[in-house]
N, CA, C and O atoms as a DFTB+ gen file, in Angstrom:
464 C
 N C O
     1  1       0.857      -1.020      -0.341
     2  2      -0.103       0.119      -0.121
     3  2       1.057       1.242       0.216
     4  3       2.081       1.268       0.899
     5  1       0.255       2.259      -0.733
     6  2       1.295       3.448      -1.154
     7  2       0.570       4.742      -0.242
     8  3       0.752       5.950      -0.396
     9  1      -0.387       3.980       0.839
    10  2      -1.241       5.483       1.520
    11  2      -2.363       5.703       1.106
    12  3      -2.952       4.959       0.322
    13  1      -2.901       6.947       1.659
    14  2      -4.212       7.321       1.285
    15  2      -4.142       8.116       0.017
    16  3      -3.337       9.047      -0.011
    17  1      -5.034       7.820      -1.256
    18  2      -4.827       8.308      -2.381
    19  2      -5.084       9.739      -2.575
    20  3      -4.565      10.440      -3.445
    21  1      -5.862      10.079      -1.761
    22  2      -6.313      11.605      -2.049
    23  2      -5.063      12.563      -1.032
    24  3      -4.619      13.687      -1.266
    25  1      -4.777      11.727       0.002
    26  2      -3.551      12.724       0.708
    27  2      -2.302      12.757      -0.247
    28  3      -1.652      13.785      -0.439
    29  1      -2.026      11.553      -0.826
    30  2      -0.624      11.414      -1.583
    31  2      -0.707      12.039      -2.894
    32  3       0.312      12.295      -3.537
    33  1      -2.013      12.325      -3.367
    34  2      -2.025      13.041      -5.026
    35  2      -1.897      14.661      -4.116
    36  3      -0.881      15.340      -4.271
    37  1      -2.748      15.018      -3.426
    38  2      -2.695      16.294      -3.048
    39  2      -1.241      16.843      -3.019
    40  3      -0.780      17.763      -3.695
    41  1      -0.574      16.017      -2.017
    42  2       0.576      16.032      -1.912
    43  2       1.781      16.371      -3.188
    44  3       2.597      17.288      -3.283
    45  1       1.536      15.416      -3.918
    46  2       1.848      15.608      -5.056
    47  2       1.461      16.614      -5.966
    48  3       2.187      16.913      -6.914
    49  1       0.614      17.042      -5.803
    50  2       0.095      18.273      -6.806
    51  2       0.912      19.531      -6.134
    52  3       1.361      20.220      -7.050
    53  1       1.260      20.070      -4.835
    54  2       1.436      20.911      -4.410
    55  2       3.131      20.761      -4.520
    56  3       3.792      21.788      -4.363
    57  1       3.677      19.749      -4.734
    58  2       5.151      19.740      -4.717
    59  2       5.042      19.724      -6.421
    60  3       6.179      19.977      -6.819
    61  1       4.358      19.576      -7.294
    62  2       4.501      19.598      -8.857
    63  2       4.315      21.101      -8.876
    64  3       5.161      21.716      -9.526
    65  1       3.308      21.847      -8.247
    66  2       3.431      23.442      -8.689
    67  2       4.844      24.234      -8.267
    68  3       5.412      25.169      -8.831
    69  1       5.141      23.595      -7.221
    70  2       6.709      24.207      -6.685
    71  2       7.929      23.985      -7.407
    72  3       9.000      24.570      -7.242
    73  1       7.577      22.831      -8.447
    74  2       8.555      22.167      -9.545
    75  2       8.149      22.674     -10.973
    76  3       8.655      22.144     -11.962
    77  1       7.405      23.510     -11.071
    78  2       6.582      23.904     -12.665
    79  2       8.055      24.248     -13.524
    80  3       8.428      23.436     -14.370
    81  1       8.787      25.379     -13.279
    82  2       9.715      26.095     -13.569
    83  2      10.885      24.559     -14.142
    84  3      11.468      24.582     -15.226
    85  1      10.968      23.669     -13.393
    86  2      11.772      22.461     -13.659
    87  2      11.276      21.447     -14.824
    88  3      12.002      20.883     -15.642
    89  1       9.856      21.349     -14.704
    90  2       8.809      20.593     -15.513
    91  2       9.044      21.310     -16.692
    92  3       9.776      20.700     -17.471
    93  1       8.630      22.496     -17.110
    94  2       8.239      23.035     -18.331
    95  2       9.297      23.730     -18.751
    96  3       9.768      24.507     -17.920
    97  1       9.856      23.674     -19.898
    98  2      11.103      24.554     -20.555
    99  2      10.504      25.878     -20.589
   100  3       9.324      26.086     -20.873
   101  1      11.290      26.689     -20.314
   102  2      11.038      28.658     -20.453
   103  2      10.080      28.901     -19.129
   104  3       9.773      30.022     -18.724
   105  1       9.696      27.765     -18.577
   106  2       8.671      28.662     -17.451
   107  2       9.647      29.095     -16.393
   108  3      10.437      28.364     -15.795
   109  1       9.472      30.451     -16.240
   110  2       9.937      30.857     -14.805
   111  2       9.879      30.641     -13.584
   112  3       8.774      30.487     -13.064
   113  1      11.084      30.574     -12.803
   114  2      10.560      30.299     -11.321
   115  2       9.878      31.682     -10.677
   116  3      10.169      32.866     -10.847
   117  1       8.875      31.055      -9.890
   118  2       7.905      32.228      -9.489
   119  2       8.323      31.845      -7.664
   120  3       8.853      30.872      -7.127
   121  1       7.713      33.296      -7.082
   122  2       7.841      32.849      -5.520
   123  2       6.402      32.690      -5.316
   124  3       5.578      33.601      -5.397
   125  1       6.137      31.334      -5.018
   126  2       4.722      31.116      -4.540
   127  2       4.581      31.280      -3.446
   128  3       5.383      30.883      -2.600
   129  1       3.530      31.903      -3.201
   130  2       3.082      32.243      -1.759
   131  2       1.939      30.732      -1.128
   132  3       1.693      30.385       0.027
   133  1       1.578      30.283      -2.151
   134  2       0.240      29.611      -1.490
   135  2      -0.090      28.698      -2.435
   136  3      -0.394      29.283      -3.475
   137  1      -0.193      27.054      -2.567
   138  2      -0.727      26.283      -3.058
   139  2      -1.513      24.992      -2.460
   140  3      -0.945      24.097      -1.835
   141  1      -2.991      25.032      -2.763
   142  2      -4.077      24.342      -2.430
   143  2      -4.305      23.547      -3.548
   144  3      -4.311      23.965      -4.706
   145  1      -4.554      22.031      -3.085
   146  2      -5.070      21.234      -4.277
   147  2      -6.247      20.555      -3.170
   148  3      -5.980      20.082      -2.065
   149  1      -7.432      20.640      -3.719
   150  2      -8.180      19.841      -3.437
   151  2      -9.297      18.597      -4.019
   152  3      -9.722      18.709      -5.169
   153  1      -9.560      17.888      -3.498
   154  2     -10.045      16.673      -4.475
   155  2     -11.135      16.213      -4.005
   156  3     -10.916      15.608      -2.956
   157  1     -12.550      16.223      -4.392
   158  2     -13.650      15.738      -4.075
   159  2     -14.365      14.832      -5.003
   160  3     -14.224      14.953      -6.220
   161  1     -15.103      13.957      -4.494
   162  2     -16.340      13.026      -5.052
   163  2     -17.201      13.723      -5.550
   164  3     -17.734      14.647      -4.936
   165  1     -17.501      13.376      -6.833
   166  2     -18.547      14.344      -7.295
   167  2     -19.836      13.676      -7.069
   168  3     -20.717      14.375      -6.567
   169  1     -20.092      12.533      -7.329
   170  2     -21.291      11.755      -7.293
   171  2     -20.957      10.363      -6.641
   172  3     -20.428       9.480      -7.315
   173  1     -21.232      10.209      -5.501
   174  2     -20.764       8.790      -4.857
   175  2     -21.554       7.788      -5.287
   176  3     -21.109       6.646      -5.167
   177  1     -22.768       7.963      -5.825
   178  2     -23.976       7.156      -5.785
   179  2     -24.167       7.073      -7.283
   180  3     -25.281       6.851      -7.758
   181  1     -23.117       7.245      -8.015
   182  2     -23.026       7.253      -9.549
   183  2     -22.450       5.233      -9.592
   184  3     -21.827       4.633      -8.716
   185  1     -22.842       4.825     -10.599
   186  2     -21.964       3.663     -11.156
   187  2     -20.133       4.159     -11.167
   188  3     -19.278       3.659     -10.436
   189  1     -19.928       5.129     -12.089
   190  2     -18.963       5.404     -12.307
   191  2     -18.449       6.783     -11.346
   192  3     -19.123       7.808     -11.242
   193  1     -17.257       6.585     -10.754
   194  2     -17.100       7.263      -9.461
   195  2     -16.319       8.629     -10.336
   196  3     -15.479       8.460     -11.220
   197  1     -16.785       9.901      -9.886
   198  2     -15.946      10.963     -10.555
   199  2     -15.421      11.871      -9.617
   200  3     -16.144      12.154      -8.662
   201  1     -14.237      12.415      -9.705
   202  2     -13.589      13.181      -8.805
   203  2     -12.974      14.705      -9.491
   204  3     -12.439      14.898     -10.583
   205  1     -13.189      15.351      -8.738
   206  2     -13.070      16.707      -9.197
   207  2     -11.661      17.257      -8.608
   208  3     -11.706      17.446      -7.393
   209  1     -10.637      17.501      -9.118
   210  2      -9.375      17.900      -8.552
   211  2      -9.376      19.369      -8.899
   212  3      -9.690      19.770     -10.020
   213  1      -8.955      20.299      -7.736
   214  2      -8.723      22.008      -8.131
   215  2      -7.559      22.380      -7.619
   216  3      -7.033      21.777      -6.683
   217  1      -7.041      23.434      -8.204
   218  2      -5.576      23.900      -7.575
   219  2      -5.977      25.245      -7.472
   220  3      -6.616      25.745      -8.397
   221  1      -5.645      25.990      -6.328
   222  2      -5.107      27.502      -6.208
   223  2      -3.954      27.668      -5.983
   224  3      -3.483      27.117      -4.988
   225  1      -3.214      28.381      -6.725
   226  2      -1.883      29.094      -6.072
   227  2      -2.182      30.654      -6.366
   228  3      -3.079      31.191      -7.016
   229  1      -1.276      31.089      -5.765
   230  2      -0.864      32.613      -5.487
   231  2       0.413      32.934      -5.306
   232  3       1.228      32.187      -4.765
   233  1       0.679      34.157      -5.786
   234  2       1.892      34.561      -5.716
   235  2       2.168      36.379      -6.073
   236  3       1.479      37.148      -6.745
   237  1       3.205      36.573      -5.460
   238  2       2.927      37.972      -5.584
   239  2       3.991      38.530      -6.928
   240  3       5.185      38.759      -6.730
   241  1       3.525      38.646      -7.886
   242  2       4.808      39.103      -8.744
   243  2       3.673      39.307     -10.332
   244  3       2.457      39.127     -10.401
   245  1       4.658      39.739     -11.454
   246  2       4.217      40.615     -12.464
   247  2       3.305      39.368     -13.384
   248  3       2.368      39.534     -14.164
   249  1       3.817      38.412     -13.056
   250  2       3.306      37.424     -13.825
   251  2       2.052      36.285     -13.265
   252  3       1.801      36.322     -12.060
   253  1       1.335      35.358     -14.081
   254  2       0.453      34.740     -13.651
   255  2       0.974      33.661     -13.077
   256  3       2.188      33.699     -12.872
   257  1       0.190      32.387     -12.656
   258  2       0.712      31.156     -11.935
   259  2      -0.459      30.342     -12.420
   260  3      -1.166      29.832     -11.550
   261  1      -0.783      30.138     -13.763
   262  2      -1.858      29.355     -14.504
   263  2      -0.839      28.087     -14.516
   264  3      -1.181      27.021     -14.004
   265  1       0.494      28.271     -15.159
   266  2       1.106      26.917     -15.453
   267  2       1.290      26.185     -14.368
   268  3       1.157      24.967     -14.485
   269  1       1.646      26.773     -13.027
   270  2       1.741      26.331     -11.526
   271  2       0.463      25.385     -11.460
   272  3       0.646      24.174     -11.335
   273  1      -0.657      25.834     -11.529
   274  2      -1.985      25.511     -11.295
   275  2      -2.199      24.048     -11.899
   276  3      -2.427      22.954     -11.383
   277  1      -2.022      24.514     -13.270
   278  2      -2.268      23.289     -14.113
   279  2      -1.372      22.189     -14.180
   280  3      -1.718      21.152     -14.746
   281  1      -0.111      22.330     -13.589
   282  2       0.603      21.239     -13.416
   283  2       0.544      20.647     -12.147
   284  3       0.869      19.476     -11.949
   285  1      -0.053      21.784     -10.860
   286  2      -0.508      20.709      -9.880
   287  2      -1.720      19.953     -10.003
   288  3      -1.856      19.041      -9.188
   289  1      -2.678      20.144     -10.890
   290  2      -4.099      19.676     -10.892
   291  2      -3.469      18.205     -11.830
   292  3      -3.888      17.102     -11.478
   293  1      -2.699      18.276     -12.734
   294  2      -2.207      17.301     -13.821
   295  2      -1.418      16.236     -12.775
   296  3      -1.889      15.101     -12.704
   297  1      -0.429      16.513     -12.097
   298  2       0.280      15.721     -11.350
   299  2      -0.795      14.933     -10.188
   300  3      -0.783      13.744      -9.870
   301  1      -1.568      15.858      -9.766
   302  2      -2.729      15.228      -8.757
   303  2      -3.453      14.270      -9.082
   304  3      -3.864      13.403      -8.312
   305  1      -3.722      14.370     -10.551
   306  2      -4.348      13.467     -11.302
   307  2      -3.834      12.431     -11.615
   308  3      -4.507      11.436     -11.343
   309  1      -2.539      12.203     -12.264
   310  2      -1.932      11.220     -12.647
   311  2      -1.257      10.510     -11.428
   312  3      -0.913       9.339     -11.583
   313  1      -1.040      11.132     -10.216
   314  2      -0.839      10.350      -9.157
   315  2      -1.952       9.750      -8.356
   316  3      -1.707       8.898      -7.502
   317  1      -3.307      10.217      -8.634
   318  2      -4.309       9.465      -8.065
   319  2      -4.787       8.219      -8.725
   320  3      -5.220       7.224      -8.144
   321  1      -4.626       8.434     -10.316
   322  2      -4.622       7.285     -11.214
   323  2      -3.697       6.126     -10.838
   324  3      -3.950       4.928     -10.720
   325  1      -2.599       6.779     -10.688
   326  2      -1.259       5.603     -10.104
   327  2      -1.876       4.791      -8.725
   328  3      -1.799       3.567      -8.620
   329  1      -2.304       5.396      -8.011
   330  2      -2.774       4.965      -6.685
   331  2      -3.857       4.245      -6.742
   332  3      -4.005       3.398      -5.861
   333  1      -4.928       4.397      -7.829
   334  2      -6.337       3.679      -7.780
   335  2      -6.332       2.718      -8.956
   336  3      -7.289       1.972      -9.161
   337  1      -5.049       2.741      -9.875
   338  2      -5.206       1.642     -10.931
   339  2      -5.486       0.480     -10.861
   340  3      -6.011      -0.097     -11.813
   341  1      -5.127      -0.278      -9.432
   342  2      -5.500      -1.659      -9.281
   343  2      -6.956      -2.191      -9.026
   344  3      -7.439      -3.323      -9.061
   345  1      -7.464      -0.973      -8.761
   346  2      -9.059      -0.908      -8.869
   347  2      -9.662      -0.613      -9.808
   348  3     -10.852      -0.904      -9.689
   349  1      -9.335      -0.031     -10.975
   350  2      -9.801       0.360     -11.982
   351  2      -8.808       0.591     -13.271
   352  3      -8.228       1.667     -13.415
   353  1      -8.677      -0.332     -14.057
   354  2      -7.757       0.079     -14.917
   355  2      -8.605       0.984     -16.368
   356  3      -8.054       1.438     -17.370
   357  1      -9.753       1.006     -16.087
   358  2     -10.101       2.004     -17.487
   359  2     -10.732       3.602     -16.628
   360  3     -11.634       4.278     -17.122
   361  1     -10.200       3.874     -15.621
   362  2      -9.988       5.338     -15.280
   363  2      -9.511       6.065     -16.543
   364  3      -8.717       5.695     -17.408
   365  1     -10.201       7.180     -16.416
   366  2      -9.498       8.331     -17.203
   367  2      -9.451       9.812     -16.878
   368  3     -10.382      10.413     -16.343
   369  1      -8.369      10.321     -17.219
   370  2      -8.335      11.858     -16.781
   371  2      -8.139      12.321     -17.698
   372  3      -7.187      12.165     -18.462
   373  1      -9.720      13.490     -17.828
   374  2     -10.252      14.166     -18.537
   375  2     -10.234      15.459     -18.167
   376  3      -9.906      15.779     -17.024
   377  1     -10.612      16.414     -19.164
   378  2     -10.877      18.073     -18.975
   379  2     -10.075      18.777     -17.922
   380  3     -10.551      19.318     -16.925
   381  1      -8.796      18.713     -18.251
   382  2      -7.596      19.952     -17.380
   383  2      -7.819      21.343     -17.865
   384  3      -7.357      21.698     -18.949
   385  1      -8.448      22.072     -17.173
   386  2      -8.551      23.438     -17.991
   387  2      -8.294      24.268     -16.621
   388  3      -8.292      23.822     -15.473
   389  1      -8.082      25.570     -17.049
   390  2      -8.058      26.938     -16.411
   391  2      -9.395      27.517     -16.194
   392  3     -10.145      27.914     -17.086
   393  1      -9.687      27.531     -14.580
   394  2     -11.175      28.223     -14.591
   395  2     -10.922      29.699     -14.227
   396  3     -11.809      30.499     -14.526
   397  1      -9.834      30.139     -13.628
   398  2      -9.917      31.686     -13.282
   399  2      -8.288      32.075     -13.309
   400  3      -7.475      31.160     -13.174
   401  1      -7.898      33.253     -13.460
   402  2      -6.642      33.540     -13.474
   403  2      -6.886      35.376     -13.195
   404  3      -7.549      36.158     -13.876
   405  1      -6.248      35.582     -12.210
   406  2      -6.120      37.187     -11.936
   407  2      -4.775      37.397     -11.721
   408  3      -4.069      36.629     -11.067
   409  1      -4.344      38.553     -12.323
   410  2      -3.219      39.142     -12.147
   411  2      -2.373      39.018     -13.437
   412  3      -2.872      38.530     -14.451
   413  1      -1.221      39.415     -13.406
   414  2      -0.408      39.416     -14.759
   415  2      -0.724      40.176     -15.680
   416  3      -1.230      41.286     -15.508
   417  1      -0.454      39.648     -16.800
   418  2      -0.979      40.834     -18.159
   419  2      -2.250      40.808     -18.369
   420  3      -2.676      41.735     -19.057
   421  1      -3.187      39.850     -17.903
   422  2      -4.382      39.964     -18.101
   423  2      -5.430      38.744     -17.320
   424  3      -4.963      37.606     -17.269
   425  1      -6.596      38.941     -16.822
   426  2      -7.236      38.343     -16.148
   427  2      -8.526      37.064     -16.882
   428  3      -9.333      37.444     -17.730
   429  1      -8.511      36.062     -16.537
   430  2      -9.465      35.195     -17.230
   431  2     -10.225      34.351     -16.257
   432  3      -9.830      33.822     -15.218
   433  1     -11.416      34.342     -16.828
   434  2     -12.670      33.578     -16.256
   435  2     -13.099      32.641     -17.063
   436  3     -13.080      32.883     -18.270
   437  1     -13.524      31.521     -16.648
   438  2     -13.816      30.505     -17.722
   439  2     -15.355      30.934     -17.671
   440  3     -15.850      31.544     -16.723
   441  1     -16.152      30.473     -18.997
   442  2     -17.486      30.301     -18.479
   443  2     -18.089      29.178     -17.887
   444  3     -17.585      28.078     -18.114
   445  1     -19.196      29.273     -17.084
   446  2     -19.936      28.192     -16.129
   447  2     -19.943      27.170     -17.394
   448  3     -20.122      27.354     -18.597
   449  1     -19.618      25.786     -16.458
   450  2     -19.992      24.574     -17.179
   451  2     -20.430      23.414     -16.731
   452  3     -19.611      22.909     -15.964
   453  1     -21.435      22.743     -16.898
   454  2     -22.085      21.788     -16.282
   455  2     -20.891      20.601     -16.377
   456  3     -20.979      19.688     -15.556
   457  1     -20.015      20.580     -17.138
   458  2     -19.155      19.145     -17.309
   459  2     -18.082      19.543     -16.505
   460  3     -17.194      18.691     -16.548
   461  1     -17.751      20.682     -15.648
   462  2     -16.773      20.894     -14.683
   463  2     -16.711      20.005     -13.595
   464  3     -15.859      20.160     -12.719
């Protein structure tokens, strides 16, 4: 056993956000102030379990931290998959997207979507 999948995936996501500049070429190292990763089950009564993974990253700087947030979610999802693949090999990681960004050159807010 590797431990609790939720906790390990959350820690992996936080670590990944901090290592984004090492993982993605030409991505600058940023003074990250906060990283939070949340994983929640969407509908426990459904036949196919679904989970939402969200990341919040904050930084006082002139650039946005969307790459750090997307990296956190991606690595958390991959870690969750790795820890649960013995239970279900047909799991899918789908729809990784930016929901909101404030600061940097421009702000961004995704349209509300029932698929999120």
